[in-house]
BADODREN-296266 format. One record per residue (C-alpha): residue number from 1; x, y, z. Coordinates in steps of 0.001 Angstrom, whole numbers, plus 500000, padded with zeros to 6 digits. Layout:
<sites>
SITE kolro c1 c2 c3
SITE NUM X Y Z
...
</sites>
This chain:
<sites>
SITE kolro c1 c2 c3
SITE 1 154292 505605 933689
SITE 2 152092 503240 935664
SITE 3 154418 501370 938014
SITE 4 157151 501896 940591
SITE 5 160541 502547 939045
SITE 6 164124 502722 940319
SITE 7 165208 506318 940813
SITE 8 167654 508347 942847
SITE 9 164867 509391 945232
SITE 10 163943 505759 945912
SITE 11 167566 504773 946509
SITE 12 168230 507647 948921
SITE 13 164924 507166 950755
SITE 14 165896 503524 951341
SITE 15 169191 504802 952797
SITE 16 167406 507000 955335
SITE 17 167044 510283 953458
SITE 18 163932 512413 953518
SITE 19 163188 512591 949760
SITE 20 160970 515599 948991
SITE 21 159633 516887 945668
SITE 22 158905 520618 945643
SITE 23 156911 522431 942946
SITE 24 155683 525945 942330
SITE 25 152730 524790 940243
SITE 26 149761 522538 940897
SITE 27 150489 518899 941671
SITE 28 147442 517928 939613
SITE 29 149279 518747 936404
SITE 30 151211 515851 934747
SITE 31 149792 513621 937532
SITE 32 152782 514665 939624
SITE 33 151696 512940 942849
SITE 34 151535 509484 941261
SITE 35 154767 510091 939341
SITE 36 156598 511163 942489
SITE 37 155225 508124 944344
SITE 38 156398 505822 941561
SITE 39 159876 507367 941792
SITE 40 160007 506722 945545
SITE 41 159687 510237 946981
SITE 42 158628 510484 950614
SITE 43 156403 513495 949994
SITE 44 155387 516038 947344
SITE 45 154584 519674 948082
SITE 46 153739 522844 946183
SITE 47 153781 526589 946784
SITE 48 151001 527042 944227
SITE 49 148214 527840 946669
SITE 50 150224 530068 948982
SITE 51 149085 533682 948905
SITE 52 151995 535023 950960
SITE 53 154817 534391 948479
SITE 54 155929 536643 945589
SITE 55 155121 535623 942028
SITE 56 157553 535471 939130
SITE 57 157996 538374 936715
SITE 58 155201 537061 934477
SITE 59 152801 536855 937412
SITE 60 152138 533174 936787
SITE 61 153684 531118 939592
SITE 62 155689 531631 942817
SITE 63 159097 533142 942129
SITE 64 162486 531440 942016
SITE 65 163509 533136 945263
SITE 66 160351 531835 946952
SITE 67 161244 528339 945763
SITE 68 164789 528670 947127
SITE 69 163378 529714 950505
SITE 70 161070 526681 950356
SITE 71 164003 524365 949595
SITE 72 166017 525751 952519
SITE 73 163005 525428 954821
SITE 74 162447 521775 953920
SITE 75 166167 521085 954298
SITE 76 165982 522181 957924
SITE 77 163210 519706 958748
SITE 78 165297 516557 958740
SITE 79 168782 515318 957934
SITE 80 169935 513767 955699
SITE 81 167687 515058 952921
SITE 82 167246 514961 949157
SITE 83 165162 517631 947436
SITE 84 164104 517773 943798
SITE 85 162605 521167 942962
SITE 86 161000 522540 939807
SITE 87 160840 526187 938823
SITE 88 158631 527469 936011
SITE 89 159949 531024 935888
SITE 90 162048 530531 932729
SITE 91 159311 528715 930832
SITE 92 157465 529909 927765
SITE 93 155698 531966 926639
SITE 94 158104 534905 926579
SITE 95 155483 537439 925536
SITE 96 155217 539358 928825
SITE 97 156882 542782 929155
SITE 98 158368 542788 932671
SITE 99 161986 542594 931460
SITE 100 161900 544805 928361
SITE 101 163242 547794 930337
SITE 102 166089 545742 931844
SITE 103 169729 546830 931550
SITE 104 170623 543308 930337
SITE 105 170275 543945 926628
SITE 106 170589 541913 923432
SITE 107 173307 543453 921265
SITE 108 172784 541519 918029
SITE 109 170468 543302 915589
SITE 110 167207 541336 915559
SITE 111 163644 541913 914383
SITE 112 161651 543560 917219
SITE 113 159548 540489 918020
SITE 114 162592 538198 918131
SITE 115 164571 540754 920162
SITE 116 161848 541033 922808
SITE 117 161451 537275 923082
SITE 118 165175 536621 923476
SITE 119 165618 539521 925909
SITE 120 162786 538212 928078
SITE 121 164261 534701 928141
SITE 122 167801 535901 928927
SITE 123 166571 538121 931750
SITE 124 164467 535292 933177
SITE 125 167671 533228 933251
SITE 126 169432 536008 935154
SITE 127 166626 536008 937726
SITE 128 167071 532269 938201
SITE 129 170832 532805 938477
SITE 130 170330 535279 941329
SITE 131 168090 532782 943135
SITE 132 170674 530008 942717
SITE 133 173314 532362 944103
SITE 134 171156 532836 947194
SITE 135 170844 529064 947541
SITE 136 174587 528508 947205
SITE 137 175472 531299 949629
SITE 138 173061 529810 952165
SITE 139 174626 526351 951861
SITE 140 178304 527313 951677
SITE 141 178787 527180 955426
SITE 142 176333 524386 956189
SITE 143 177617 522047 958863
SITE 144 177168 518990 956631
SITE 145 178453 518374 953101
SITE 146 175997 519421 950392
SITE 147 175828 518660 946659
SITE 148 173670 520766 944327
SITE 149 172776 519896 940721
SITE 150 171130 522497 938497
SITE 151 169913 521624 935010
SITE 152 167142 522187 932489
SITE 153 164864 519514 931078
SITE 154 164640 520953 927557
SITE 155 165655 523910 925400
SITE 156 163620 527131 925713
SITE 157 160320 527099 923843
SITE 158 161179 530016 921604
SITE 159 159181 530789 918475
SITE 160 160025 529160 915142
SITE 161 161322 532487 913849
SITE 162 163706 532805 916781
SITE 163 164831 529176 916720
SITE 164 165629 529472 913003
SITE 165 168541 531707 914052
SITE 166 169818 529259 916687
SITE 167 172800 526900 916695
SITE 168 170698 523703 916330
SITE 169 169147 525123 913149
SITE 170 172631 525400 911615
SITE 171 173688 521810 912361
SITE 172 175592 520093 909556
SITE 173 173834 516716 909931
SITE 174 170549 515364 911199
SITE 175 172119 513559 914145
SITE 176 174098 516663 915155
SITE 177 170911 518730 915003
SITE 178 169182 516115 917143
SITE 179 172019 516249 919652
SITE 180 172035 520041 919846
SITE 181 168258 520252 920194
SITE 182 168220 517730 923064
SITE 183 171187 519119 924972
SITE 184 171043 521167 928193
SITE 185 173875 522237 930483
SITE 186 174157 520895 934010
SITE 187 176146 522421 936862
SITE 188 177241 520480 939947
SITE 189 178327 522419 943042
SITE 190 179399 521283 946480
SITE 191 180423 523025 949682
SITE 192 183429 520765 950192
SITE 193 185664 521961 947361
SITE 194 185434 519198 944759
SITE 195 187641 520001 941742
SITE 196 186003 521208 938515
SITE 197 185521 518398 936018
SITE 198 183670 518724 932727
SITE 199 181493 515811 931712
SITE 200 178749 514880 929262
SITE 201 176044 512335 930069
SITE 202 172425 511698 929246
SITE 203 170056 512168 932183
SITE 204 169452 508428 932497
SITE 205 173109 508158 933596
SITE 206 173043 511073 936044
SITE 207 172005 509248 939245
SITE 208 175253 507278 939764
SITE 209 177268 510416 939035
SITE 210 175418 512243 941805
SITE 211 175896 509306 944178
SITE 212 179626 509434 943429
SITE 213 179731 513176 944145
SITE 214 177932 512566 947447
SITE 215 180343 509822 948459
SITE 216 177430 507374 948590
SITE 217 177699 503764 947446
SITE 218 177082 503075 943757
SITE 219 175727 499539 943725
SITE 220 173287 497257 941927
SITE 221 171538 498931 939033
SITE 222 173535 502132 939469
SITE 223 176846 500269 939155
SITE 224 175745 498822 935806
SITE 225 174409 502242 934831
SITE 226 177730 503942 935617
SITE 227 179734 501279 933759
SITE 228 177642 501833 930643
SITE 229 178062 505602 930915
SITE 230 181826 505159 930814
SITE 231 181502 503443 927440
SITE 232 178531 505232 925911
SITE 233 177900 508438 927886
SITE 234 174789 509449 925908
SITE 235 172067 506891 925220
SITE 236 168933 508721 924162
SITE 237 167275 509763 920875
SITE 238 170852 509734 919644
SITE 239 173865 507802 920868
SITE 240 177237 509364 921604
SITE 241 180323 507251 922222
SITE 242 183153 508074 924594
SITE 243 185259 509458 921729
SITE 244 182485 511877 920694
SITE 245 181032 510027 917691
SITE 246 177266 510405 917290
SITE 247 174809 507962 915748
SITE 248 171109 507381 915435
SITE 249 170222 504279 917513
SITE 250 169346 502378 914335
SITE 251 172743 503174 912780
SITE 252 175072 502099 915584
SITE 253 178162 500101 914537
SITE 254 178020 496434 915493
SITE 255 180361 496787 918501
SITE 256 178344 499581 920100
SITE 257 175070 497876 919200
SITE 258 176219 494784 921109
SITE 259 177099 496943 924137
SITE 260 173623 498473 924182
SITE 261 171928 495085 923846
SITE 262 174053 493572 926622
SITE 263 173279 496570 928831
SITE 264 169556 496026 928316
SITE 265 169822 492364 929284
SITE 266 171899 493275 932353
SITE 267 169708 496025 933773
SITE 268 166266 494424 933430
SITE 269 166618 492132 936480
SITE 270 168449 494904 938348
SITE 271 165499 497268 937743
SITE 272 163128 494750 939332
SITE 273 165503 494241 942261
SITE 274 165957 497988 942801
SITE 275 162197 498493 943052
SITE 276 161833 495612 945530
SITE 277 164758 496847 947646
SITE 278 163473 500410 947712
SITE 279 159951 499398 948706
SITE 280 156689 500846 947455
SITE 281 156899 504189 949209
SITE 282 153890 506521 949003
SITE 283 154219 510194 948259
SITE 284 151742 512263 950247
SITE 285 150476 515398 948566
SITE 286 151125 518387 950824
SITE 287 149805 521733 949710
SITE 288 150509 524847 951704
SITE 289 147581 526776 953313
SITE 290 144628 526812 950925
SITE 291 144014 529831 948719
SITE 292 142810 530696 945246
SITE 293 144662 529252 942257
SITE 294 146637 532047 940647
SITE 295 148037 532762 937203
SITE 296 149000 530594 934267
SITE 297 147117 528110 932145
SITE 298 147836 524421 931802
SITE 299 149477 524823 928412
SITE 300 152022 527112 930091
SITE 301 152904 524644 932812
SITE 302 156003 522644 932128
SITE 303 159150 522794 934181
SITE 304 162830 523495 934421
SITE 305 164594 521205 936830
SITE 306 167071 521326 939657
SITE 307 168023 518991 942467
SITE 308 169724 519128 945818
SITE 309 171201 516303 947830
SITE 310 172586 516625 951327
SITE 311 175008 513806 952078
SITE 312 175322 511850 955270
</sites>
């Protein structure tokens, strides 16, 4: 990525939101600062160098609860606000022993190595769940309407032996296996009582859905994006139609292939317009008080994702 792109952060920043990106790991990894700038964030910050926050169970990065406190702190700085936050606490490797004595146990009989890996991952998820509960409880009675989206960016990086026992490994076709191995749940929550509605969309179609939940205008590129999602809700390494049929992109029926081609022709000028309208905003790197880098190696540093938007 080497240019400014349309993104939810850019759209909301242009509408007066403070758009902040919050990490628990170094901003030097993945060239985060440039990426956040290209997506239109107002600022990027990390807890990585703070020495006064608790670490996760593996001792690698600041904990999920510390990240939640950081999110709530930033949300009090200015209104309205949009926060995208990354936690690393559920990321591989799952070879540490902090959770092996936990009361949350794996009941299926598994080889010891597989058992310990799965138990560690499941307990890390429970820790994240407790942190999200704290976030939700803190926002329930907020004076303004709030929308929270929680999702992962990929499946857990479990060992080949463990993944061989997983649902994707038992898929009946290549395209179904592709779908299952690129599928993560997402949960939307609000403090204004929106009814529960199940949905399935690829992440490239998520922005207009969040704008809809916030009661914010879905225009320009996002209107075209939302219209395409109604017809083909998943457009990724595989394509899934509204009626649930799955195809490889190269094997789409003629009707769906025409839809995808027309969509491409429609959105290209809208992408350019969205970038111009949003402006070339600069993300400033903000690290908390300097301190020694702690825990983790670069090959351990990827991210699970979550986002928060506070509506006007």
